N, C-alpha and C positions, 0 to 999 in steps of 0.2 A: 341211437340205432333203432331200427324198426324191424320186427320179425314179419316176414311175408308168408302168409298161410295159403295153402292150396284152395280150399273151400271152407266155408264157415263150419259145415258139419263134420269135415274131416279133421280139422284142428292139428295139422302137421306143418312144420316149418319147412318151407322150400328154400329159403335163403335169408340173408340179413342185409338190409340196406342202410348204409351209414351216410352221414353228411358228406364225407369225402367222396363217396360214390356219386352223390347228387351233384356236387360241385364239378367233379371230373366230367360227368355227362353234359353239364351246362357248358363248360369250356369247349368240349369237343363239338357240340352243336353250334356254338358261337363261331368257332373257327370255320365250320362248314358254311355258315351264312356269309362269311366274308369271301367274296368271289374275286379272284384275280383275273384281270383282263389283259389282253395284249396292249402293250404300251403304244401311245401315239407318237412320242418322241423317243428316239434311241437313248437308252440310259434312264428311262423312267418306267414306272409301273402304275397301272390304274387298278384301284381296288374299289369294290362296291359292297356296302353292307346296309342292312336294315337296322335302324337305331332302336334299341330297347330302352325302356324307361329307367333301367338301372345303370345304363352306360354313362360315363362322365360327360359325354357330349349332349345328352338329353336335357332339354329345357335351358340350354345356355346360349348366350349371344356368341356368335362365331368369333368375334375379336377377343372375347374373354375366355375362350375354350381351352387355352394352353395346349394346343395341338403340338405334336413333336415338330422340331425343325425339319425342313425339307419336305413338308407335307402341305398340300393345297386342296381345299374342297372345291371341286369343279362344278358339281351340280347337285341338286336335291330334287327328288321326285316325291311330291306330297299329294296323295290322292291321285287325281288325274292331271295334275299341274307340274310342269317342269320349271324349277326355280334356278336362277343363276345367282348364287349367294354373294352377299356383300358383308362387310364387317358387322352390320347391325342385324343380320338374319338370325332368327332363333331356330335352333334345331329341335325338332319335336319327335317324340317316340312314334315309330311307324314310318318316319322319313327314310327313303332309300338314298343314301349319300354316296357320291362317287368322289374318290380321292385320287389325286395325282401325287406320287411320292417317288423319291429317289430310292433305288433298290436297297441302299444301306439303311434307309429309314423305315423300310417295310416292317421289320421286327418291332421297332419302337411304336409304330401305329397299332399293330396287333396288341401289344402290351397296353397301350393307352386305352384302347377300346374295351379291354378286359379289366381295367383298373378297379372296378367295383369289387372284384374278387380278391384283390391283393390284401394282405394282412394290415398294411399301413396305409390308410386312406389319405394321409397327409402328404404322401410322396407325390412328386410331379416329375414329368419327363422333360418339360421345356423350361427354359429360364424365364 
């Protein structure tokens, strides 16, 4: 925990910031970065998110990424370039990735993208 002081010369505590507070704020901002879009095909949802270096998808070849079932990477925007990914495409931090997912798989995708915050890094969502 960290004490937060008003000003250096006042030396009074305004509040306490814990690791739990920081993780909660990170998760909240991560979920805000995951944007839900209108589906192209009835019964599907498109999601778009910017890949952070700590996400399980970062620096992985798409075919080895162990994405949840019922989830497809549709496109990647990298700098000023639009990529249509294939199995050998490497996902990089900063990439804006668009997913097409079945509504039932939406929660699994959210969980997968936040997996770096889970207590057990060995757990996976896909077989």
